[in-house]
PDB file of N, CA, C and O in Angstrom:
ATOM      1  N   MET A   1     117.875 123.652  87.522  1.00  0.00           N
ATOM      2  CA  MET A   1     117.968 123.895  88.937  1.00  0.00           C
ATOM      3  C   MET A   1     118.812 122.804  89.608  1.00  0.00           C
ATOM      4  O   MET A   1     119.637 123.098  90.473  1.00  0.00           O
ATOM      5  N   VAL A   2     118.604 121.550  89.207  1.00  0.00           N
ATOM      6  CA  VAL A   2     119.351 120.449  89.818  1.00  0.00           C
ATOM      7  C   VAL A   2     120.841 120.563  89.505  1.00  0.00           C
ATOM      8  O   VAL A   2     121.682 120.369  90.382  1.00  0.00           O
ATOM      9  N   VAL A   3     121.160 120.876  88.263  1.00  0.00           N
ATOM     10  CA  VAL A   3     122.563 121.040  87.886  1.00  0.00           C
ATOM     11  C   VAL A   3     123.194 122.145  88.727  1.00  0.00           C
ATOM     12  O   VAL A   3     124.322 122.000  89.199  1.00  0.00           O
ATOM     13  N   HIS A   4     122.481 123.234  88.912  1.00  0.00           N
ATOM     14  CA  HIS A   4     122.981 124.342  89.739  1.00  0.00           C
ATOM     15  C   HIS A   4     123.210 123.874  91.179  1.00  0.00           C
ATOM     16  O   HIS A   4     124.244 124.190  91.767  1.00  0.00           O
ATOM     17  N   LEU A   5     122.270 123.133  91.750  1.00  0.00           N
ATOM     18  CA  LEU A   5     122.418 122.651  93.129  1.00  0.00           C
ATOM     19  C   LEU A   5     123.657 121.770  93.270  1.00  0.00           C
ATOM     20  O   LEU A   5     124.408 121.892  94.238  1.00  0.00           O
ATOM     21  N   ILE A   6     123.864 120.886  92.302  1.00  0.00           N
ATOM     22  CA  ILE A   6     125.002 119.969  92.384  1.00  0.00           C
ATOM     23  C   ILE A   6     126.322 120.707  92.163  1.00  0.00           C
ATOM     24  O   ILE A   6     127.281 120.502  92.907  1.00  0.00           O
ATOM     25  N   ASN A   7     126.371 121.548  91.162  1.00  0.00           N
ATOM     26  CA  ASN A   7     127.614 122.262  90.840  1.00  0.00           C
ATOM     27  C   ASN A   7     127.973 123.331  91.853  1.00  0.00           C
ATOM     28  O   ASN A   7     129.131 123.743  91.923  1.00  0.00           O
ATOM     29  N   ASN A   8     127.007 123.793  92.644  1.00  0.00           N
ATOM     30  CA  ASN A   8     127.255 124.876  93.595  1.00  0.00           C
ATOM     31  C   ASN A   8     127.033 124.450  95.037  1.00  0.00           C
ATOM     32  O   ASN A   8     126.605 125.251  95.868  1.00  0.00           O
ATOM     33  N   ASN A   9     127.324 123.193  95.332  1.00  0.00           N
ATOM     34  CA  ASN A   9     127.251 122.648  96.692  1.00  0.00           C
ATOM     35  C   ASN A   9     125.866 122.664  97.311  1.00  0.00           C
ATOM     36  O   ASN A   9     125.739 122.565  98.532  1.00  0.00           O
ATOM     37  N   GLY A  10     124.829 122.785  96.501  1.00  0.00           N
ATOM     38  CA  GLY A  10     123.459 122.652  96.983  1.00  0.00           C
ATOM     39  C   GLY A  10     123.057 123.649  98.042  1.00  0.00           C
ATOM     40  O   GLY A  10     123.782 124.598  98.340  1.00  0.00           O
ATOM     41  N   GLU A  11     121.914 123.421  98.593  1.00  0.00           N
ATOM     42  CA  GLU A  11     121.380 124.227  99.684  1.00  0.00           C
ATOM     43  C   GLU A  11     120.961 123.255 100.773  1.00  0.00           C
ATOM     44  O   GLU A  11     120.095 122.413 100.537  1.00  0.00           O
ATOM     45  N   PRO A  12     121.552 123.348 101.963  1.00  0.00           N
ATOM     46  CA  PRO A  12     121.291 122.363 103.017  1.00  0.00           C
ATOM     47  C   PRO A  12     119.814 122.186 103.372  1.00  0.00           C
ATOM     48  O   PRO A  12     119.411 121.104 103.801  1.00  0.00           O
ATOM     49  N   ASP A  13     119.006 123.227 103.202  1.00  0.00           N
ATOM     50  CA  ASP A  13     117.596 123.121 103.580  1.00  0.00           C
ATOM     51  C   ASP A  13     116.716 122.654 102.415  1.00  0.00           C
ATOM     52  O   ASP A  13     115.499 122.557 102.566  1.00  0.00           O
ATOM     53  N   ASN A  14     117.318 122.365 101.260  1.00  0.00           N
ATOM     54  CA  ASN A  14     116.555 121.885 100.109  1.00  0.00           C
ATOM     55  C   ASN A  14     116.085 120.461 100.385  1.00  0.00           C
ATOM     56  O   ASN A  14     116.852 119.653 100.907  1.00  0.00           O
ATOM     57  N   PRO A  15     114.819 120.134 100.038  1.00  0.00           N
ATOM     58  CA  PRO A  15     114.308 118.776 100.288  1.00  0.00           C
ATOM     59  C   PRO A  15     115.114 117.681  99.582  1.00  0.00           C
ATOM     60  O   PRO A  15     115.063 116.519  99.986  1.00  0.00           O
ATOM     61  N   SER A  16     115.846 118.037  98.547  1.00  0.00           N
ATOM     62  CA  SER A  16     116.634 117.062  97.793  1.00  0.00           C
ATOM     63  C   SER A  16     118.104 117.065  98.202  1.00  0.00           C
ATOM     64  O   SER A  16     118.934 116.498  97.491  1.00  0.00           O
ATOM     65  N   ALA A  17     118.439 117.673  99.303  1.00  0.00           N
ATOM     66  CA  ALA A  17     119.841 117.830  99.708  1.00  0.00           C
ATOM     67  C   ALA A  17     120.555 116.488  99.839  1.00  0.00           C
ATOM     68  O   ALA A  17     121.721 116.388  99.458  1.00  0.00           O
ATOM     69  N   ALA A  18     119.902 115.463 100.360  1.00  0.00           N
ATOM     70  CA  ALA A  18     120.549 114.155 100.524  1.00  0.00           C
ATOM     71  C   ALA A  18     120.874 113.535  99.166  1.00  0.00           C
ATOM     72  O   ALA A  18     121.939 112.942  98.991  1.00  0.00           O
ATOM     73  N   ILE A  19     119.958 113.671  98.207  1.00  0.00           N
ATOM     74  CA  ILE A  19     120.199 113.126  96.865  1.00  0.00           C
ATOM     75  C   ILE A  19     121.329 113.896  96.187  1.00  0.00           C
ATOM     76  O   ILE A  19     122.193 113.298  95.547  1.00  0.00           O
ATOM     77  N   VAL A  20     121.324 115.215  96.327  1.00  0.00           N
ATOM     78  CA  VAL A  20     122.388 116.047  95.751  1.00  0.00           C
ATOM     79  C   VAL A  20     123.734 115.623  96.328  1.00  0.00           C
ATOM     80  O   VAL A  20     124.709 115.503  95.585  1.00  0.00           O
ATOM     81  N   LEU A  21     123.805 115.397  97.621  1.00  0.00           N
ATOM     82  CA  LEU A  21     125.050 114.969  98.265  1.00  0.00           C
ATOM     83  C   LEU A  21     125.486 113.601  97.743  1.00  0.00           C
ATOM     84  O   LEU A  21     126.671 113.389  97.486  1.00  0.00           O
ATOM     85  N   ASP A  22     124.542 112.671  97.583  1.00  0.00           N
ATOM     86  CA  ASP A  22     124.866 111.352  97.022  1.00  0.00           C
ATOM     87  C   ASP A  22     125.454 111.476  95.619  1.00  0.00           C
ATOM     88  O   ASP A  22     126.432 110.806  95.289  1.00  0.00           O
ATOM     89  N   ILE A  23     124.855 112.333  94.798  1.00  0.00           N
ATOM     90  CA  ILE A  23     125.356 112.537  93.429  1.00  0.00           C
ATOM     91  C   ILE A  23     126.765 113.100  93.472  1.00  0.00           C
ATOM     92  O   ILE A  23     127.646 112.629  92.753  1.00  0.00           O
ATOM     93  N   LYS A  24     126.983 114.101  94.307  1.00  0.00           N
ATOM     94  CA  LYS A  24     128.308 114.711  94.407  1.00  0.00           C
ATOM     95  C   LYS A  24     129.343 113.697  94.873  1.00  0.00           C
ATOM     96  O   LYS A  24     130.490 113.736  94.428  1.00  0.00           O
ATOM     97  N   ASN A  25     128.953 112.792  95.760  1.00  0.00           N
ATOM     98  CA  ASN A  25     129.880 111.779  96.256  1.00  0.00           C
ATOM     99  C   ASN A  25     130.168 110.703  95.206  1.00  0.00           C
ATOM    100  O   ASN A  25     131.244 110.106  95.217  1.00  0.00           O
ATOM    101  N   LEU A  26     129.226 110.450  94.308  1.00  0.00           N
ATOM    102  CA  LEU A  26     129.419 109.446  93.252  1.00  0.00           C
ATOM    103  C   LEU A  26     130.199 109.980  92.055  1.00  0.00           C
ATOM    104  O   LEU A  26     130.879 109.213  91.374  1.00  0.00           O
ATOM    105  N   MET A  27     130.114 111.256  91.794  1.00  0.00           N
ATOM    106  CA  MET A  27     130.734 111.832  90.599  1.00  0.00           C
ATOM    107  C   MET A  27     132.234 111.536  90.472  1.00  0.00           C
ATOM    108  O   MET A  27     132.688 111.251  89.364  1.00  0.00           O
ATOM    109  N   PRO A  28     133.016 111.587  91.543  1.00  0.00           N
ATOM    110  CA  PRO A  28     134.451 111.291  91.396  1.00  0.00           C
ATOM    111  C   PRO A  28     134.744 109.853  90.935  1.00  0.00           C
ATOM    112  O   PRO A  28     135.848 109.560  90.475  1.00  0.00           O
ATOM    113  N   GLU A  29     133.761 108.967  91.060  1.00  0.00           N
ATOM    114  CA  GLU A  29     133.946 107.578  90.630  1.00  0.00           C
ATOM    115  C   GLU A  29     133.982 107.452  89.108  1.00  0.00           C
ATOM    116  O   GLU A  29     134.414 106.425  88.583  1.00  0.00           O
ATOM    117  N   PHE A  30     133.533 108.485  88.396  1.00  0.00           N
ATOM    118  CA  PHE A  30     133.485 108.477  86.939  1.00  0.00           C
ATOM    119  C   PHE A  30     134.616 109.333  86.386  1.00  0.00           C
ATOM    120  O   PHE A  30     134.835 110.460  86.832  1.00  0.00           O
ATOM    121  N   GLN A  31     135.327 108.787  85.415  1.00  0.00           N
ATOM    122  CA  GLN A  31     136.415 109.533  84.798  1.00  0.00           C
ATOM    123  C   GLN A  31     135.843 110.676  83.961  1.00  0.00           C
ATOM    124  O   GLN A  31     134.916 110.467  83.178  1.00  0.00           O
ATOM    125  N   ASP A  32     136.382 111.866  84.119  1.00  0.00           N
ATOM    126  CA  ASP A  32     135.975 113.033  83.338  1.00  0.00           C
ATOM    127  C   ASP A  32     134.474 113.302  83.412  1.00  0.00           C
ATOM    128  O   ASP A  32     133.834 113.525  82.384  1.00  0.00           O
ATOM    129  N   CYS A  33     133.921 113.282  84.594  1.00  0.00           N
ATOM    130  CA  CYS A  33     132.488 113.521  84.785  1.00  0.00           C
ATOM    131  C   CYS A  33     132.206 115.021  84.747  1.00  0.00           C
ATOM    132  O   CYS A  33     132.745 115.789  85.543  1.00  0.00           O
ATOM    133  N   ILE A  34     131.363 115.415  83.819  1.00  0.00           N
ATOM    134  CA  ILE A  34     130.945 116.809  83.699  1.00  0.00           C
ATOM    135  C   ILE A  34     129.427 116.838  83.750  1.00  0.00           C
ATOM    136  O   ILE A  34     128.761 116.072  83.054  1.00  0.00           O
ATOM    137  N   LEU A  35     128.891 117.706  84.562  1.00  0.00           N
ATOM    138  CA  LEU A  35     127.446 117.822  84.690  1.00  0.00           C
ATOM    139  C   LEU A  35     127.013 119.151  84.097  1.00  0.00           C
ATOM    140  O   LEU A  35     127.465 120.213  84.525  1.00  0.00           O
ATOM    141  N   GLN A  36     126.136 119.080  83.109  1.00  0.00           N
ATOM    142  CA  GLN A  36     125.639 120.308  82.495  1.00  0.00           C
ATOM    143  C   GLN A  36     124.204 120.100  82.025  1.00  0.00           C
ATOM    144  O   GLN A  36     123.778 118.977  81.751  1.00  0.00           O
ATOM    145  N   HIS A  37     123.477 121.193  81.938  1.00  0.00           N
ATOM    146  CA  HIS A  37     122.096 121.152  81.476  1.00  0.00           C
ATOM    147  C   HIS A  37     122.057 120.998  79.965  1.00  0.00           C
ATOM    148  O   HIS A  37     122.894 121.556  79.255  1.00  0.00           O
ATOM    149  N   THR A  38     121.097 120.250  79.482  1.00  0.00           N
ATOM    150  CA  THR A  38     120.845 120.170  78.049  1.00  0.00           C
ATOM    151  C   THR A  38     119.343 120.170  77.838  1.00  0.00           C
ATOM    152  O   THR A  38     118.591 119.672  78.674  1.00  0.00           O
ATOM    153  N   LEU A  39     118.917 120.720  76.737  1.00  0.00           N
ATOM    154  CA  LEU A  39     117.491 120.688  76.416  1.00  0.00           C
ATOM    155  C   LEU A  39     117.053 119.245  76.179  1.00  0.00           C
ATOM    156  O   LEU A  39     117.883 118.388  75.874  1.00  0.00           O
ATOM    157  N   HIS A  40     115.776 118.975  76.317  1.00  0.00           N
ATOM    158  CA  HIS A  40     115.318 117.594  76.181  1.00  0.00           C
ATOM    159  C   HIS A  40     115.591 117.029  74.801  1.00  0.00           C
ATOM    160  O   HIS A  40     115.695 115.811  74.654  1.00  0.00           O
ATOM    161  N   GLU A  41     115.712 117.869  73.786  1.00  0.00           N
ATOM    162  CA  GLU A  41     116.043 117.375  72.451  1.00  0.00           C
ATOM    163  C   GLU A  41     117.484 116.869  72.399  1.00  0.00           C
ATOM    164  O   GLU A  41     117.826 116.042  71.553  1.00  0.00           O
ATOM    165  N   GLY A  42     118.311 117.359  73.291  1.00  0.00           N
ATOM    166  CA  GLY A  42     119.709 116.954  73.330  1.00  0.00           C
ATOM    167  C   GLY A  42     119.916 115.584  73.921  1.00  0.00           C
ATOM    168  O   GLY A  42     120.969 114.978  73.721  1.00  0.00           O
ATOM    169  N   ASN A  43     118.946 115.086  74.636  1.00  0.00           N
ATOM    170  CA  ASN A  43     119.025 113.742  75.202  1.00  0.00           C
ATOM    171  C   ASN A  43     117.619 113.161  75.210  1.00  0.00           C
ATOM    172  O   ASN A  43     116.963 113.084  76.249  1.00  0.00           O
ATOM    173  N   ALA A  44     117.177 112.759  74.036  1.00  0.00           N
ATOM    174  CA  ALA A  44     115.814 112.264  73.870  1.00  0.00           C
ATOM    175  C   ALA A  44     115.562 111.011  74.701  1.00  0.00           C
ATOM    176  O   ALA A  44     114.445 110.801  75.174  1.00  0.00           O
ATOM    177  N   ALA A  45     116.582 110.177  74.883  1.00  0.00           N
ATOM    178  CA  ALA A  45     116.405 108.950  75.664  1.00  0.00           C
ATOM    179  C   ALA A  45     116.100 109.278  77.129  1.00  0.00           C
ATOM    180  O   ALA A  45     115.190 108.697  77.721  1.00  0.00           O
ATOM    181  N   ALA A  46     116.855 110.201  77.706  1.00  0.00           N
ATOM    182  CA  ALA A  46     116.601 110.606  79.096  1.00  0.00           C
ATOM    183  C   ALA A  46     115.237 111.272  79.217  1.00  0.00           C
ATOM    184  O   ALA A  46     114.521 111.044  80.192  1.00  0.00           O
ATOM    185  N   ASP A  47     114.874 112.088  78.244  1.00  0.00           N
ATOM    186  CA  ASP A  47     113.566 112.742  78.250  1.00  0.00           C
ATOM    187  C   ASP A  47     112.446 111.710  78.197  1.00  0.00           C
ATOM    188  O   ASP A  47     111.450 111.832  78.910  1.00  0.00           O
ATOM    189  N   TYR A  48     112.609 110.697  77.355  1.00  0.00           N
ATOM    190  CA  TYR A  48     111.605 109.636  77.252  1.00  0.00           C
ATOM    191  C   TYR A  48     111.466 108.899  78.589  1.00  0.00           C
ATOM    192  O   TYR A  48     110.352 108.672  79.061  1.00  0.00           O
ATOM    193  N   LEU A  49     112.600 108.527  79.197  1.00  0.00           N
ATOM    194  CA  LEU A  49     112.557 107.792  80.464  1.00  0.00           C
ATOM    195  C   LEU A  49     111.981 108.645  81.591  1.00  0.00           C
ATOM    196  O   LEU A  49     111.266 108.133  82.453  1.00  0.00           O
ATOM    197  N   ALA A  50     112.287 109.941  81.590  1.00  0.00           N
ATOM    198  CA  ALA A  50     111.719 110.836  82.612  1.00  0.00           C
ATOM    199  C   ALA A  50     110.203 110.908  82.468  1.00  0.00           C
ATOM    200  O   ALA A  50     109.479 110.878  83.463  1.00  0.00           O
ATOM    201  N   SER A  51     109.729 111.004  81.237  1.00  0.00           N
ATOM    202  CA  SER A  51     108.280 111.030  81.005  1.00  0.00           C
ATOM    203  C   SER A  51     107.634 109.713  81.402  1.00  0.00           C
ATOM    204  O   SER A  51     106.547 109.692  81.981  1.00  0.00           O
ATOM    205  N   LEU A  52     108.312 108.612  81.086  1.00  0.00           N
ATOM    206  CA  LEU A  52     107.797 107.295  81.447  1.00  0.00           C
ATOM    207  C   LEU A  52     107.676 107.171  82.968  1.00  0.00           C
ATOM    208  O   LEU A  52     106.670 106.681  83.482  1.00  0.00           O
ATOM    209  N   GLY A  53     108.707 107.617  83.677  1.00  0.00           N
ATOM    210  CA  GLY A  53     108.679 107.565  85.139  1.00  0.00           C
ATOM    211  C   GLY A  53     107.613 108.464  85.729  1.00  0.00           C
ATOM    212  O   GLY A  53     106.950 108.100  86.700  1.00  0.00           O
ATOM    213  N   HIS A  54     107.446 109.639  85.141  1.00  0.00           N
ATOM    214  CA  HIS A  54     106.441 110.587  85.631  1.00  0.00           C
ATOM    215  C   HIS A  54     105.030 110.031  85.496  1.00  0.00           C
ATOM    216  O   HIS A  54     104.165 110.312  86.326  1.00  0.00           O
ATOM    217  N   ASN A  55     104.798 109.243  84.452  1.00  0.00           N
ATOM    218  CA  ASN A  55     103.465 108.703  84.189  1.00  0.00           C
ATOM    219  C   ASN A  55     103.261 107.301  84.746  1.00  0.00           C
ATOM    220  O   ASN A  55     102.232 106.680  84.479  1.00  0.00           O
ATOM    221  N   SER A  56     104.225 106.787  85.519  1.00  0.00           N
ATOM    222  CA  SER A  56     104.138 105.440  86.076  1.00  0.00           C
ATOM    223  C   SER A  56     103.658 105.481  87.519  1.00  0.00           C
ATOM    224  O   SER A  56     103.594 106.538  88.146  1.00  0.00           O
ATOM    225  N   GLN A  57     103.326 104.313  88.020  1.00  0.00           N
ATOM    226  CA  GLN A  57     102.950 104.178  89.422  1.00  0.00           C
ATOM    227  C   GLN A  57     104.185 104.404  90.292  1.00  0.00           C
ATOM    228  O   GLN A  57     105.301 104.097  89.872  1.00  0.00           O
ATOM    229  N   PRO A  58     103.997 104.938  91.497  1.00  0.00           N
ATOM    230  CA  PRO A  58     105.149 105.126  92.391  1.00  0.00           C
ATOM    231  C   PRO A  58     105.812 103.785  92.697  1.00  0.00           C
ATOM    232  O   PRO A  58     105.153 102.745  92.717  1.00  0.00           O
ATOM    233  N   GLY A  59     107.101 103.822  92.929  1.00  0.00           N
ATOM    234  CA  GLY A  59     107.845 102.613  93.261  1.00  0.00           C
ATOM    235  C   GLY A  59     109.099 102.516  92.421  1.00  0.00           C
ATOM    236  O   GLY A  59     109.400 103.397  91.616  1.00  0.00           O
ATOM    237  N   PHE A  60     109.812 101.452  92.619  1.00  0.00           N
ATOM    238  CA  PHE A  60     111.095 101.215  91.961  1.00  0.00           C
ATOM    239  C   PHE A  60     110.906 100.202  90.858  1.00  0.00           C
ATOM    240  O   PHE A  60     110.263  99.172  91.062  1.00  0.00           O
ATOM    241  N   SER A  61     111.461 100.482  89.685  1.00  0.00           N
ATOM    242  CA  SER A  61     111.364  99.572  88.550  1.00  0.00           C
ATOM    243  C   SER A  61     112.735  99.347  87.948  1.00  0.00           C
ATOM    244  O   SER A  61     113.548 100.267  87.853  1.00  0.00           O
ATOM    245  N   ILE A  62     112.978  98.121  87.546  1.00  0.00           N
ATOM    246  CA  ILE A  62     114.193  97.782  86.808  1.00  0.00           C
ATOM    247  C   ILE A  62     113.756  97.358  85.421  1.00  0.00           C
ATOM    248  O   ILE A  62     112.926  96.462  85.270  1.00  0.00           O
ATOM    249  N   LEU A  63     114.312  98.000  84.411  1.00  0.00           N
ATOM    250  CA  LEU A  63     113.997  97.665  83.023  1.00  0.00           C
ATOM    251  C   LEU A  63     115.106  96.777  82.481  1.00  0.00           C
ATOM    252  O   LEU A  63     116.247  97.219  82.348  1.00  0.00           O
ATOM    253  N   ASN A  64     114.779  95.526  82.167  1.00  0.00           N
ATOM    254  CA  ASN A  64     115.778  94.603  81.631  1.00  0.00           C
ATOM    255  C   ASN A  64     116.019  94.815  80.139  1.00  0.00           C
ATOM    256  O   ASN A  64     117.080  94.467  79.621  1.00  0.00           O
ATOM    257  N   THR A  65     115.047  95.377  79.463  1.00  0.00           N
ATOM    258  CA  THR A  65     115.183  95.719  78.046  1.00  0.00           C
ATOM    259  C   THR A  65     114.586  97.104  77.846  1.00  0.00           C
ATOM    260  O   THR A  65     113.724  97.520  78.620  1.00  0.00           O
ATOM    261  N   PRO A  66     115.025  97.815  76.832  1.00  0.00           N
ATOM    262  CA  PRO A  66     114.455  99.145  76.598  1.00  0.00           C
ATOM    263  C   PRO A  66     112.967  99.047  76.253  1.00  0.00           C
ATOM    264  O   PRO A  66     112.562  98.153  75.510  1.00  0.00           O
ATOM    265  N   PRO A  67     112.151  99.959  76.787  1.00  0.00           N
ATOM    266  CA  PRO A  67     110.741  99.982  76.393  1.00  0.00           C
ATOM    267  C   PRO A  67     110.633 100.184  74.879  1.00  0.00           C
ATOM    268  O   PRO A  67     111.518 100.776  74.261  1.00  0.00           O
ATOM    269  N   VAL A  68     109.553  99.693  74.297  1.00  0.00           N
ATOM    270  CA  VAL A  68     109.364  99.756  72.849  1.00  0.00           C
ATOM    271  C   VAL A  68     109.547 101.181  72.331  1.00  0.00           C
ATOM    272  O   VAL A  68     110.222 101.385  71.322  1.00  0.00           O
ATOM    273  N   GLY A  69     108.962 102.158  72.997  1.00  0.00           N
ATOM    274  CA  GLY A  69     109.045 103.545  72.540  1.00  0.00           C
ATOM    275  C   GLY A  69     110.446 104.126  72.590  1.00  0.00           C
ATOM    276  O   GLY A  69     110.728 105.119  71.919  1.00  0.00           O
ATOM    277  N   LEU A  70     111.321 103.529  73.367  1.00  0.00           N
ATOM    278  CA  LEU A  70     112.687 104.022  73.496  1.00  0.00           C
ATOM    279  C   LEU A  70     113.608 103.444  72.422  1.00  0.00           C
ATOM    280  O   LEU A  70     114.649 104.027  72.120  1.00  0.00           O
ATOM    281  N   ARG A  71     113.240 102.329  71.859  1.00  0.00           N
ATOM    282  CA  ARG A  71     114.124 101.637  70.908  1.00  0.00           C
ATOM    283  C   ARG A  71     114.457 102.486  69.690  1.00  0.00           C
ATOM    284  O   ARG A  71     115.607 102.492  69.251  1.00  0.00           O
ATOM    285  N   HIS A  72     113.479 103.208  69.129  1.00  0.00           N
ATOM    286  CA  HIS A  72     113.783 104.032  67.947  1.00  0.00           C
ATOM    287  C   HIS A  72     114.673 105.217  68.308  1.00  0.00           C
ATOM    288  O   HIS A  72     115.466 105.679  67.487  1.00  0.00           O
ATOM    289  N   ILE A  73     114.539 105.705  69.535  1.00  0.00           N
ATOM    290  CA  ILE A  73     115.402 106.805  69.987  1.00  0.00           C
ATOM    291  C   ILE A  73     116.843 106.309  70.100  1.00  0.00           C
ATOM    292  O   ILE A  73     117.773 106.990  69.667  1.00  0.00           O
ATOM    293  N   LEU A  74     117.025 105.124  70.682  1.00  0.00           N
ATOM    294  CA  LEU A  74     118.369 104.562  70.818  1.00  0.00           C
ATOM    295  C   LEU A  74     118.977 104.253  69.453  1.00  0.00           C
ATOM    296  O   LEU A  74     120.167 104.478  69.234  1.00  0.00           O
ATOM    297  N   ALA A  75     118.158 103.736  68.539  1.00  0.00           N
ATOM    298  CA  ALA A  75     118.638 103.457  67.181  1.00  0.00           C
ATOM    299  C   ALA A  75     119.067 104.756  66.500  1.00  0.00           C
ATOM    300  O   ALA A  75     120.091 104.792  65.818  1.00  0.00           O
ATOM    301  N   GLY A  76     118.289 105.813  66.683  1.00  0.00           N
ATOM    302  CA  GLY A  76     118.644 107.108  66.115  1.00  0.00           C
ATOM    303  C   GLY A  76     119.934 107.646  66.707  1.00  0.00           C
ATOM    304  O   GLY A  76     120.760 108.207  65.987  1.00  0.00           O
ATOM    305  N   ASP A  77     120.117 107.481  68.024  1.00  0.00           N
ATOM    306  CA  ASP A  77     121.360 107.907  68.668  1.00  0.00           C
ATOM    307  C   ASP A  77     122.552 107.164  68.074  1.00  0.00           C
ATOM    308  O   ASP A  77     123.607 107.747  67.823  1.00  0.00           O
ATOM    309  N   GLN A  78     122.362 105.873  67.855  1.00  0.00           N
ATOM    310  CA  GLN A  78     123.433 105.047  67.303  1.00  0.00           C
ATOM    311  C   GLN A  78     123.838 105.517  65.896  1.00  0.00           C
ATOM    312  O   GLN A  78     125.004 105.432  65.509  1.00  0.00           O
ATOM    313  N   LEU A  79     122.857 106.010  65.152  1.00  0.00           N
ATOM    314  CA  LEU A  79     123.108 106.494  63.794  1.00  0.00           C
ATOM    315  C   LEU A  79     123.549 107.955  63.755  1.00  0.00           C
ATOM    316  O   LEU A  79     123.929 108.465  62.701  1.00  0.00           O
ATOM    317  N   GLY A  80     123.498 108.625  64.901  1.00  0.00           N
ATOM    318  CA  GLY A  80     123.882 110.034  64.955  1.00  0.00           C
ATOM    319  C   GLY A  80     122.762 110.973  64.519  1.00  0.00           C
ATOM    320  O   GLY A  80     123.016 112.123  64.162  1.00  0.00           O
ATOM    321  N   ALA A  81     121.509 110.477  64.548  1.00  0.00           N
ATOM    322  CA  ALA A  81     120.370 111.311  64.139  1.00  0.00           C
ATOM    323  C   ALA A  81     120.101 112.370  65.206  1.00  0.00           C
ATOM    324  O   ALA A  81     120.401 112.172  66.384  1.00  0.00           O
ATOM    325  N   SER A  82     119.537 113.484  64.781  1.00  0.00           N
ATOM    326  CA  SER A  82     119.144 114.523  65.727  1.00  0.00           C
ATOM    327  C   SER A  82     117.647 114.718  65.636  1.00  0.00           C
ATOM    328  O   SER A  82     117.032 114.449  64.605  1.00  0.00           O
ATOM    329  N   PHE A  83     117.068 115.189  66.731  1.00  0.00           N
ATOM    330  CA  PHE A  83     115.634 115.401  66.796  1.00  0.00           C
ATOM    331  C   PHE A  83     115.372 116.886  66.889  1.00  0.00           C
ATOM    332  O   PHE A  83     115.976 117.575  67.710  1.00  0.00           O
ATOM    333  N   LEU A  84     114.483 117.383  66.059  1.00  0.00           N
ATOM    334  CA  LEU A  84     114.163 118.796  66.066  1.00  0.00           C
ATOM    335  C   LEU A  84     113.089 119.110  67.084  1.00  0.00           C
ATOM    336  O   LEU A  84     112.211 118.290  67.355  1.00  0.00           O
ATOM    337  N   ARG A  85     113.166 120.296  67.641  1.00  0.00           N
ATOM    338  CA  ARG A  85     112.173 120.749  68.609  1.00  0.00           C
ATOM    339  C   ARG A  85     110.893 121.106  67.876  1.00  0.00           C
ATOM    340  O   ARG A  85     110.936 121.831  66.882  1.00  0.00           O
ATOM    341  N   PRO A  86     109.731 120.601  68.356  1.00  0.00           N
ATOM    342  CA  PRO A  86     108.461 120.922  67.668  1.00  0.00           C
ATOM    343  C   PRO A  86     108.086 122.388  67.784  1.00  0.00           C
ATOM    344  O   PRO A  86     107.053 122.804  67.260  1.00  0.00           O
TER     345      PRO A  86
END
């Protein structure tokens, strides 16, 4: 849904319209920026961080090092490993 909102100029009455606009304004700053949906197995690191954020206390956090549970995912990415869907 988010990818659709960003790629199709969003919906002005959507509660996330300001964030969608910010993303659209930032995208030109990146060379060859393409936004597309992928299953969570396609980006295990993002899936892990999304779950971590969902289960955390509200507020802003800066991670100076990868959480322990993320390290094996990053190592697997570095090796080109893939994760199968359960």
